[in-house]
C-alpha positions as a printed NumPy array, in Angstrom:
array([[  0.   ,   0.   ,   0.   ],
       [  2.837,   2.446,   0.775],
       [  4.341,   1.855,  -2.674],
       [  1.037,   2.725,  -4.367],
       [  0.771,   5.929,  -2.339],
       [  4.353,   6.856,  -3.218],
       [  3.741,   6.214,  -6.939],
       [  0.541,   8.288,  -6.811],
       [  2.493,  11.138,  -5.212],
       [  5.25 ,  10.893,  -7.834],
       [  2.671,  10.798, -10.663],
       [  0.894,  13.863,  -9.271],
       [  4.222,  15.698,  -8.99 ],
       [  5.072,  14.812, -12.598],
       [  1.648,  15.94 , -13.848],
       [  2.134,  19.278, -12.074],
       [  5.384,  19.826, -13.986],
       [  4.124,  18.924, -17.468],
       [  3.213,  21.707, -19.917],
       [ -0.265,  22.71 , -21.041],
       [ -1.364,  24.838, -23.969],
       [  0.727,  25.769, -27.022],
       [ -0.071,  22.435, -28.647],
       [ -0.021,  20.424, -25.413],
       [ -3.803,  20.234, -25.46 ],
       [ -4.262,  16.586, -24.523],
       [ -4.19 ,  14.746, -21.208],
       [ -0.938,  13.097, -20.138],
       [ -1.082,   9.437, -19.087],
       [  1.606,   8.06 , -16.805],
       [  2.513,   4.396, -16.466],
       [  5.416,   2.44 , -14.994],
       [  7.371,  -0.029, -17.092],
       [  8.719,  -3.306, -15.745],
       [ 12.279,  -1.975, -15.913],
       [ 11.324,   0.848, -13.511],
       [ 11.082,   3.611, -16.092],
       [  8.285,   6.125, -16.045],
       [  6.376,   6.428, -19.327],
       [  4.319,   9.455, -20.311],
       [  1.906,   9.142, -23.245],
       [  0.111,  12.047, -24.882],
       [ -0.547,  13.93 , -28.113],
       [  0.548,  17.286, -29.467],
       [ -1.58 ,  19.382, -31.823],
       [  0.03 ,  20.22 , -35.171],
       [ -0.719,  23.505, -36.949],
       [  0.466,  24.694, -40.34 ],
       [  2.218,  28.002, -41.018],
       [ -1.036,  29.99 , -41.121],
       [ -2.507,  28.447, -37.969],
       [ -4.822,  25.781, -39.345],
       [ -4.984,  22.593, -37.299],
       [ -3.577,  19.648, -39.258],
       [ -4.109,  16.971, -36.622],
       [ -2.046,  15.583, -33.793],
       [  1.116,  13.598, -33.182],
       [  1.087,  10.907, -30.499],
       [  4.258,  10.431, -28.5  ],
       [  5.689,   8.678, -25.499],
       [  8.504,   9.804, -23.25 ],
       [ 10.367,   7.355, -21.028],
       [ 12.909,   7.974, -18.275],
       [ 14.179,   6.817, -14.908],
       [ 13.044,   9.156, -12.129],
       [ 16.469,   9.05 , -10.472],
       [ 18.361,   9.768, -13.698],
       [ 16.223,  11.834, -16.05 ],
       [ 19.23 ,  13.605, -17.558],
       [ 20.762,  10.4  , -18.944],
       [ 17.672,   8.311, -19.614],
       [ 15.091,  10.673, -21.179],
       [ 13.854,   9.542, -24.591],
       [ 10.898,  10.705, -26.672],
       [  9.485,   8.817, -29.665],
       [  6.453,   9.305, -31.861],
       [  3.867,   6.56 , -31.728],
       [  1.325,   7.817, -34.275],
       [  1.051,  10.357, -37.13 ],
       [  4.789,  11.054, -37.29 ],
       [  4.278,  12.128, -40.917],
       [  2.889,  15.421, -39.576],
       [  6.278,  16.445, -38.188],
       [  7.287,  18.461, -41.216],
       [  7.321,  21.395, -38.82 ],
       [ 10.17 ,  20.158, -36.595],
       [  8.038,  19.599, -33.527],
       [  9.941,  16.67 , -32.044],
       [ 12.747,  18.856, -30.699],
       [ 10.214,  21.334, -29.299],
       [  8.125,  18.63 , -27.598],
       [ 11.193,  16.844, -26.257],
       [ 12.877,  19.99 , -24.941],
       [  9.695,  21.361, -23.383],
       [  8.864,  18.177, -21.482],
       [ 12.482,  17.538, -20.485],
       [ 13.   ,  21.113, -19.275],
       [  9.762,  21.073, -17.289],
       [ 10.662,  17.773, -15.61 ],
       [ 14.177,  18.886, -14.676],
       [ 13.462,  22.4  , -13.432]])
């Protein structure tokens, strides 16, 4: 029971740090992998140069809580063809920077 409470606290702390708005318009889902890594799943809205919504890109970020700096990795899981606008670096940097502040 203590472990579940600790994980709930960690998940709540992570959710507090994650961005919202500016394309981060979807809920973040947190899960724990068997190897101990935290996994965050979500989507990011994609807009074209004139502001029209093109759709969304699904992604997952994985990392060890104790070693975010050396274990953080973000990959697209759906609609990666919409990344003609160079969003991966933006998404990755924004989430990473928010988690390590």
